[in-house]
Backbone as JSON, one array per atom type, in Angstrom:
{
  "sequence": "MEKAGQLVRISAKPIFLFRNLLQYLENRRIVVPGYSFMQDAVSQALADERARLTAILEERLDNATSRRSTRFTSSTTGGTPSRP",
  "N": [[-29.2, -26.55, 15.56], [-26.7, -28.52, 15.38], [-25.06, -29.32, 13.22], [-25.64, -27.47, 11.18], [-24.2, -25.23, 12.4], [-21.64, -26.04, 11.89], [-21.57, -26.26, 9.04], [-21.96, -23.54, 8.38], [-19.55, -22.39, 8.82], [-18.14, -23.05, 6.5], [-19.38, -22.02, 4.39], [-21.26, -19.15, 4.12], [-23.68, -18.95, 2.59], [-27.09, -19.11, 2.23], [-28.38, -20.89, 0.85], [-26.52, -23.01, 0.39], [-26.16, -23.94, 2.88], [-28.91, -24.83, 3.28], [-29.15, -26.85, 1.36], [-26.9, -28.62, 2.04], [-27.81, -29.43, 4.59], [-30.23, -30.76, 4.13], [-29.07, -32.91, 2.57], [-27.52, -33.89, 4.66], [-29.49, -34.88, 6.48], [-30.93, -36.63, 4.96], [-28.93, -38.66, 4.24], [-28.77, -39.8, 6.68], [-31.05, -40.95, 7.04], [-33.13, -39.42, 8.3], [-36.13, -38.06, 8.99], [-37.12, -35.24, 7.06], [-37.76, -32.12, 8.34], [-40.22, -29.62, 8.27], [-40.48, -26.92, 6.02], [-40.34, -24.28, 7.16], [-39.06, -24.87, 9.49], [-36.53, -25.55, 8.72], [-35.7, -23.23, 7.46], [-35.56, -21.54, 9.72], [-33.64, -22.76, 11.13], [-31.38, -22.34, 9.39], [-31.32, -19.49, 9.28], [-30.76, -19.08, 12.09], [-28.32, -20.26, 12.44], [-26.76, -18.6, 10.57], [-27.04, -16.2, 12.11], [-25.82, -16.95, 14.46], [-23.15, -17.35, 13.65], [-22.53, -14.99, 12.66], [-22.45, -13.5, 15.06], [-20.33, -14.84, 16.48], [-18.06, -14.31, 14.85], [-18.11, -11.51, 15.1], [-17.61, -11.26, 17.81], [-14.98, -12.3, 18.03], [-13.48, -10.45, 16.37], [-13.89, -8.27, 17.75], [-12.58, -8.76, 20.12], [-10.03, -9.07, 19.34], [-9.16, -6.77, 17.77], [-7.72, -3.61, 18.11], [-8.65, -0.42, 19.76], [-8.57, 1.86, 18.06], [-8.7, 0.71, 15.44], [-11.04, -0.77, 15.7], [-12.98, 1.23, 15.92], [-12.73, 2.5, 13.42], [-13.46, 0.46, 11.64], [-16.05, 0.12, 12.43], [-17.28, 2.6, 11.53], [-16.72, 2.11, 8.85], [-18.46, -0.17, 8.4], [-21.0, 0.85, 9.07], [-21.39, 2.84, 7.07], [-21.4, 1.23, 4.8], [-23.63, -0.55, 5.08], [-25.93, 1.04, 4.9], [-26.24, 2.65, 6.97], [-25.63, 5.92, 8.68], [-22.95, 7.57, 6.98], [-19.8, 8.22, 8.31], [-17.14, 10.69, 8.64], [-13.71, 10.34, 8.63]],
  "CA": [[-28.69, -27.59, 14.83], [-25.04, -28.42, 15.38], [-24.59, -29.48, 11.79], [-25.76, -26.07, 10.63], [-23.14, -24.42, 12.91], [-20.35, -26.43, 11.24], [-21.67, -25.89, 7.69], [-21.91, -22.16, 8.15], [-18.18, -21.99, 8.77], [-17.6, -23.41, 5.23], [-19.94, -20.88, 3.58], [-22.5, -18.38, 4.7], [-24.78, -18.97, 1.71], [-28.22, -19.75, 2.79], [-28.79, -22.16, -0.22], [-25.49, -23.85, 0.68], [-26.65, -24.49, 4.14], [-30.14, -25.54, 3.28], [-28.97, -28.0, 0.68], [-26.19, -29.62, 2.88], [-28.52, -29.85, 5.7], [-31.02, -31.75, 3.63], [-28.38, -33.9, 2.21], [-27.07, -34.71, 5.86], [-30.74, -35.47, 7.04], [-31.38, -37.89, 4.05], [-28.01, -39.76, 4.33], [-28.82, -40.43, 7.93], [-32.42, -41.41, 6.79], [-33.86, -38.69, 9.28], [-37.35, -37.3, 8.32], [-36.88, -33.82, 6.77], [-38.68, -31.2, 8.92], [-40.96, -28.66, 7.41], [-39.61, -25.73, 5.39], [-40.2, -23.16, 7.91], [-38.05, -25.13, 10.51], [-35.19, -25.5, 7.95], [-35.51, -21.86, 7.3], [-35.29, -21.06, 10.95], [-32.25, -23.36, 11.42], [-30.44, -21.74, 8.51], [-31.21, -18.24, 9.81], [-30.07, -19.04, 13.41], [-26.82, -20.62, 12.12], [-26.15, -17.38, 10.16], [-26.99, -15.15, 13.08], [-24.64, -17.29, 15.54], [-21.79, -17.28, 13.0], [-22.07, -13.53, 12.69], [-22.12, -13.13, 16.34], [-19.09, -15.44, 16.64], [-17.06, -13.61, 14.17], [-18.04, -10.15, 15.63], [-16.94, -11.3, 19.08], [-13.56, -12.64, 17.67], [-12.94, -9.25, 15.89], [-13.99, -7.16, 19.03], [-11.51, -9.2, 21.16], [-8.55, -8.96, 18.73], [-8.84, -5.5, 17.3], [-7.32, -2.56, 19.1], [-9.81, 0.41, 19.79], [-8.67, 2.76, 16.99], [-9.08, -0.19, 14.23], [-12.43, -1.05, 15.97], [-13.82, 2.57, 15.5], [-12.59, 2.72, 11.99], [-14.31, -0.65, 11.15], [-17.55, 0.63, 12.72], [-17.66, 3.58, 10.57], [-16.91, 1.46, 7.42], [-19.67, -1.08, 8.31], [-22.23, 1.63, 9.18], [-21.55, 3.4, 5.74], [-21.74, 0.29, 3.85], [-24.93, -1.37, 5.45], [-26.89, 1.8, 4.82], [-26.08, 3.61, 8.14], [-24.94, 7.21, 8.22], [-21.55, 7.44, 6.88], [-19.01, 9.29, 9.15], [-15.96, 11.06, 8.06], [-12.56, 9.85, 9.41]],
  "C": [[-27.31, -27.76, 14.62], [-24.54, -28.55, 14.09], [-24.57, -28.2, 10.99], [-24.73, -25.17, 11.01], [-21.9, -24.74, 12.2], [-20.43, -26.17, 9.79], [-21.43, -24.39, 7.48], [-20.38, -21.59, 8.26], [-17.48, -22.21, 7.46], [-18.08, -22.32, 4.39], [-21.27, -20.36, 4.31], [-23.52, -18.16, 3.71], [-25.84, -19.71, 2.15], [-28.56, -21.08, 2.11], [-27.74, -23.31, 0.12], [-25.83, -24.7, 1.87], [-27.81, -25.33, 4.02], [-29.92, -26.92, 2.41], [-28.05, -29.07, 1.38], [-27.01, -30.07, 4.0], [-29.63, -30.93, 5.2], [-30.3, -32.93, 3.27], [-27.88, -34.83, 3.59], [-28.39, -35.42, 6.51], [-30.98, -36.88, 6.12], [-30.24, -38.93, 4.23], [-28.21, -40.42, 5.65], [-30.32, -41.03, 8.08], [-33.26, -40.88, 8.12], [-34.87, -37.97, 8.44], [-37.1, -35.8, 8.18], [-37.93, -33.12, 7.47], [-39.25, -30.33, 8.0], [-39.95, -27.58, 7.04], [-39.23, -24.68, 6.35], [-39.09, -23.57, 9.19], [-36.66, -25.08, 9.93], [-34.74, -24.04, 7.77], [-35.16, -21.18, 8.51], [-33.98, -21.47, 11.43], [-31.24, -22.66, 10.57], [-30.23, -20.21, 9.05], [-30.49, -18.15, 11.23], [-28.58, -19.36, 13.22], [-26.22, -19.46, 11.54], [-25.94, -16.42, 11.13], [-25.77, -15.61, 14.23], [-23.43, -17.1, 15.0], [-21.34, -15.8, 12.96], [-21.68, -12.96, 13.98], [-20.61, -13.7, 16.85], [-17.95, -14.74, 16.08], [-16.98, -12.26, 14.77], [-17.37, -10.3, 16.97], [-15.39, -11.46, 18.88], [-12.9, -11.32, 17.22], [-12.8, -8.28, 16.96], [-12.68, -7.54, 20.0], [-10.16, -8.96, 20.6], [-8.15, -7.69, 18.1], [-8.54, -4.53, 18.46], [-8.5, -1.51, 18.95], [-9.69, 1.23, 18.52], [-9.11, 1.89, 15.6], [-10.55, -0.45, 14.42], [-13.35, 0.12, 15.45], [-13.85, 2.62, 14.04], [-13.51, 1.64, 11.24], [-15.62, -0.39, 11.31], [-18.03, 1.64, 11.84], [-17.68, 3.02, 9.26], [-18.19, 0.72, 7.5], [-20.97, -0.25, 8.33], [-22.45, 2.3, 7.71], [-21.81, 2.43, 4.61], [-22.98, -0.67, 3.98], [-26.04, -0.11, 5.39], [-26.97, 2.83, 6.14], [-25.58, 4.95, 7.64], [-23.58, 7.28, 8.07], [-20.95, 8.53, 7.6], [-17.76, 9.49, 8.4], [-14.8, 10.69, 9.15], [-11.91, 11.13, 10.09]]
}
C-alpha cells in the first residue's frame, strides 16, 4: 500500500499507521479490508521503512562507524554485546 509507505515516514508507530490508513480509506469511501490485511500492510510498511533507512545508513557511514553501530545495535537488541 503506497499510502502506508508515505505514513511510515511520519511515524513508525503501528497504531498511527493503522488509524491513518483507516481514515484514508474512509475518506475515499473505500471498503475497509479485514483486520489481518491491515495488520499485514502495517507490518510490511514498517519492514520496508527499516530496510530503506538501513540502506541509507550503510551507504553513507564509513566502515569504522558502521562497525561501531553494529556492535551497539546487537547489544541493545538482545544480541551478544561486544567490547570496543
